[in-house]
C-alpha positions in Angstrom: -18.4 26.4 -73.7 -18.2 23.4 -71.2 -16.3 20.1 -72.9 -18.6 17.2 -73.1 -16.0 15.1 -71.9 -15.7 17.0 -68.3 -15.7 15.0 -65.4 -18.4 16.4 -62.9 -16.8 16.5 -59.0 -19.6 15.0 -56.4 -18.4 16.5 -53.0 -20.5 14.2 -50.5 -20.8 16.0 -47.1 -19.8 15.0 -44.5 -22.9 14.2 -41.3 -21.9 15.9 -38.6 -21.2 13.9 -35.4 -23.9 14.0 -33.0 -22.7 15.8 -29.8 -23.0 13.2 -26.7 -24.9 14.8 -24.0 -24.7 13.9 -20.3 -28.4 13.3 -20.5 -28.8 12.0 -23.6 -25.9 9.1 -22.0 -28.1 9.4 -18.7 -31.0 9.1 -21.0 -29.7 5.6 -22.4 -29.0 3.9 -18.8 -32.2 4.5 -17.6 -33.6 2.6 -20.7 -31.3 -0.4 -20.8 -29.3 -0.5 -16.9 -25.8 -0.6 -18.9 -22.7 1.3 -17.4 -22.1 5.1 -17.7 -19.1 4.5 -20.5 -20.6 1.7 -22.4 -23.8 3.9 -23.0 -21.2 6.9 -24.3 -19.7 4.5 -25.9 -22.8 3.4 -27.7 -23.9 6.6 -28.5 -20.3 7.0 -30.0 -20.4 4.6 -32.1 -23.9 5.4 -33.4 -23.9 8.8 -33.9 -26.2 9.8 -31.0 -29.2 7.9 -32.4 -31.2 6.0 -29.2 -32.6 3.5 -31.0 -29.6 2.1 -32.7 -27.0 2.5 -29.5 -29.7 0.2 -27.8 -29.2 -2.5 -30.8 -25.6 -1.9 -30.6 -25.7 -1.9 -26.4 -27.7 -6.3 -27.1 -25.8 -7.1 -29.4 -22.4 -6.6 -27.2 -24.6 -8.1 -24.3 -24.4 -5.5 -22.6 -28.0 -4.6 -22.2 -28.7 -7.8 -20.2 -29.0 -6.2 -17.3 -32.4 -3.8 -18.5 -34.8 -6.8 -19.2 -33.9 -8.2 -15.0 -34.3 -5.1 -13.2 -37.8 -5.8 -12.3 -37.3 -8.2 -11.1 -37.2 -9.0 -6.7 -33.6 -9.2 -5.4 -34.2 -10.5 -1.7 -31.5 -13.1 -1.8 -27.4 -13.2 -1.9 -25.2 -12.2 0.9 -24.1 -9.9 3.5 -20.3 -9.9 3.6 -18.2 -8.0 6.5 -15.0 -6.4 7.0 -12.7 -5.2 9.8 -9.0 -4.0 9.7 -8.2 -2.2 12.6 -10.3 0.0 14.4 -12.6 0.2 11.8 -15.8 -2.5 10.3 -17.9 -2.2 7.7 -20.3 -4.0 6.4 -22.5 -4.5 3.3 -25.5 -6.4 1.7 -25.7 -7.3 -1.7 -28.9 -8.9 -3.4 -29.5 -11.3 -6.2 -32.9 -13.3 -6.6 -31.4 -16.3 -5.9 -29.5 -18.6 -3.3 -27.8 -20.0 -6.0 -26.1 -16.9 -7.1 -24.9 -16.5 -3.5 -22.9 -20.2 -3.8 -21.6 -18.4 -6.6 -17.6 -17.5 -6.0 -17.7 -14.4 -8.5 -20.3 -13.3 -6.7 -18.9 -14.2 -3.6 -15.5 -12.8 -4.7 -17.4 -8.9 -5.5 -19.4 -9.0 -2.1 -15.9 -9.6 -0.3 -14.5 -6.6 -2.5 -17.0 -4.2 -1.2 -17.2 -5.0 2.3 -13.2 -4.1 1.6 -14.2 -0.9 0.1 -17.0 -0.4 2.2 -14.2 0.5 4.5 -13.1 3.4 2.9 -16.5 4.8 2.0 -17.9 4.6 5.3 -21.8 4.6 5.5 -22.9 6.2 2.2 -23.9 3.5 -0.4 -23.6 6.2 -3.8 -20.0 6.9 -2.7 -19.4 2.8 -2.5 -21.4 2.7 -5.5 -19.5 5.0 -8.0 -15.9 3.7 -6.4 -14.0 1.9 -8.9 -13.5 -1.8 -8.1 -10.1 -3.0 -8.3 -8.4 -4.7 -11.4 -11.4 -3.4 -13.6 -11.9 -0.2 -15.3 -15.5 -0.8 -14.0 -17.2 1.5 -11.0 -19.1 -0.5 -8.1 -22.5 -0.1 -9.8 -20.9 -0.8 -13.7 -19.2 -4.2 -12.1 -22.8 -5.1 -10.9 -24.0 -4.0 -14.5 -21.8 -6.4 -16.0 -22.1 -8.9 -13.5 -26.4 -9.3 -14.0 -25.1 -10.1 -17.3 -22.9 -12.6 -17.1 -24.9 -14.1 -14.1 -28.2 -13.8 -15.7 -29.9 -12.8 -12.2 -31.0 -9.1 -11.0 -28.9 -7.8 -8.4 -28.9 -4.5 -6.5 -26.4 -3.7 -4.1 -28.9 -2.1 -1.4 -27.0 -0.7 1.7 -23.7 -0.4 3.8 -22.5 0.4 7.4 -19.2 1.4 9.5 -18.1 1.4 12.9 -14.6 3.5 14.1 -13.4 4.0 17.0 -10.0 6.0 18.2 -9.1 3.3 21.3 -10.9 -0.1 21.5 -11.8 -2.3 18.8 -14.6 -2.8 16.3 -15.6 -6.9 16.6 -17.5 -8.6 14.0 -19.4 -11.7 13.4 -21.3 -13.8 10.8 -24.1 -16.2 11.5 -24.7 -19.1 8.8 -21.4 -18.6 7.4 -20.6 -19.7 3.8 -17.1 -18.5 3.9 -15.1 -16.5 6.5 -16.9 -12.5 6.4 -19.6 -14.0 4.1 -23.3 -15.1 5.1 -27.1 -13.9 6.1 -26.8 -12.5 9.3 -23.1 -9.9 9.8 -23.2 -8.0 13.2 -20.3 -5.4 14.2 -20.2 -4.0 17.6 -18.0 -1.2 18.4 -16.5 -1.6 21.7 -14.3 1.9 23.3 -11.7 1.4 25.9 -8.2 1.8 26.6 -8.0 -2.5 27.4 -5.8 -5.2 25.7 -7.3 -5.7 22.1 -7.8 -9.1 21.8 -9.3 -9.4 25.1 -11.2 -6.7 24.5 -12.7 -8.2 20.8 -13.6 -11.7 22.4 -16.0 -10.1 24.4 -16.8 -7.7 20.9 -17.6 -10.8 19.3 -19.8 -12.8 22.3 -22.0 -9.5 22.4 -21.7 -9.3 18.2 -23.5 -13.4 18.5 -26.2 -12.2 21.0 -27.2 -8.6 18.4 -27.3 -12.0 15.9 -29.8 -14.0 18.3 -31.6 -10.7 20.2 -32.0 -8.5 17.4 -31.6 -5.1 19.5 -32.7 -1.8 17.9 -31.2 0.6 19.8 -27.7 0.3 21.7 -28.7 2.6 24.8 -32.1 4.1 26.3 -30.9 7.2 25.1 -30.8 6.4 21.6 -34.7 5.5 21.7 -36.8 7.4 19.7 -38.7 9.6 21.3 -42.0 9.8 19.1 -41.7 5.8 19.7 -41.5 5.6 23.6 -44.1 7.9 23.7 -46.4 5.9 21.2 -45.6 2.7 23.2 -47.0 4.9 26.4 -50.0 5.3 24.8 -50.5 1.9 24.3 -49.6 0.8 27.4 -51.9 3.6 29.1 -55.0 2.6 27.2 -54.3 -1.3 28.3 -53.9 -0.3 32.0 -56.9 1.8 32.5 -59.3 -1.8 31.2 -58.5 -3.3 34.0 -60.0 -0.3 36.0 -57.3 0.4 38.6 -56.4 4.0 39.9 -54.6 6.4 37.9 -51.4 5.7 40.6 -51.7 2.4 40.0 -51.8 2.6 36.5 -48.9 5.1 36.3 -46.5 2.2 38.3 -47.6 -0.4 35.4 -47.1 1.9 32.4 -43.7 2.6 33.9 -43.2 -0.7 34.7 -43.8 -2.0 31.7 -41.8 0.2 30.0 -39.0 -1.1 31.4 -39.7 -4.3 29.3 -40.1 -2.3 26.3 -36.8 -1.6 26.7 -35.4 -4.8 27.5 -36.4 -5.8 24.2 -35.1 -3.2 21.9 -32.2 -1.8 23.7 -29.6 -3.4 23.9 -27.3 -2.4 26.9 -31.3 -3.5 28.6 -30.8 -7.3 27.4 -30.3 -10.1 29.1 -26.7 -11.8 27.9 -28.1 -14.9 25.5 -25.5 -16.4 26.7 -25.7 -16.3 30.7 -29.1 -15.9 29.9 -29.1 -13.5 33.5 -26.4 -11.3 33.8 -27.7 -7.5 31.6 -25.3 -6.8 28.7 -24.9 -2.9 30.7 -23.3 -5.1 33.4 -21.0 -7.9 31.2 -19.2 -4.3 29.7 -19.2 -2.9 34.0 -17.4 -6.2 34.5 -15.3 -6.7 31.4 -14.4 -3.1 32.1 -13.5 -4.0 36.2 -11.2 -7.5 34.8 -9.3 -5.8 32.1 -8.6 -2.9 34.2 -10.0 -0.5 32.1 -13.8 1.0 31.7 -15.0 -0.3 28.7 -18.2 1.5 26.3 -20.6 0.3 23.8 -19.7 3.1 21.0 -22.6 1.4 18.5 -23.4 -1.3 17.3 -25.0 -2.6 13.4 -26.8 -5.6 12.3 -28.1 -6.8 8.7 -30.4 -9.6 8.4 -30.5 -10.7 4.6 -33.7 -9.5 2.4 -34.8 -7.9 5.9 -37.7 -5.3 4.6 -38.0 -6.8 1.4 -41.1 -8.0 -0.1 -40.7 -11.4 -1.8 -42.7 -12.5 -4.5 -44.8 -15.8 -3.6 -45.0 -18.2 -6.5 -45.4 -21.8 -6.8 -42.4 -24.4 -7.3 -43.6 -24.9 -11.0 -43.9 -21.3 -11.7 -41.0 -20.8 -10.5 -38.9 -23.4 -12.7 -41.3 -22.1 -15.7 -39.9 -19.0 -15.4 -36.0 -20.0 -15.0 -36.7 -21.3 -18.8 -38.3 -19.1 -20.1 -34.9 -16.9 -19.6 
């Protein structure tokens, strides 16, 4: 018979630790915009409870990015960097020009341009690269900056050019500091000529690219579909004149040459002298430097091009800022 004074020991069952799966982490990241490691930690701290994890991130200030993710980011900076025979350009967007003047933001864009020398034109690879001096990837560092600075930000694109022999020259229009501004250009020239003298020509051509905004490097690169579309439009315009077909054909070819002059870099007239074609500039440089000079490629990034900007009146914009 059991003694009435015997103590009953109650053994509490421990709640089993929830498995923190990759899908769970991904889901939390999509909901909050927080970094991958922060999401994993939040789920571990809350035993896999999604809502509790969201609250945990909010308390830590790490979910602030989610509230800003839908806002248009069309300002920011373009950054360029050249090392040896490789050059890279990146575009990092923010909501206002005010952030572009922030030294932390500027330093980050400079870092991105340096990292892009290795990752090349792969923006996804750049986004997953570790940021020197931190334990975060580029994506996670952007989330951190959004929470710190208070604006939506976006790594939009990156490109790189390299040559085996020659130079990659850079030019930054409206620079806020060396290598950072609103229009960044890289021009790659292949040649055995003296690199210093070659770079002078490359920089001048890069300045031309910034001003003239060519779409293709050479005629051979022009998309055949674009040419045929242009030819069809020009043919209809010429037929409206009522002239014979043989005359129409000559008219179309003449207008196509004009089309190439507008969109092809080597066919454009050099903005610096207003009379020489870029192809002739390269030919002349080859003779003067004692080695052929070939255009290997170019990249032109203009801040915010192609991004549809929100139109708001000033009063509404101020009110929106105060509401944050």
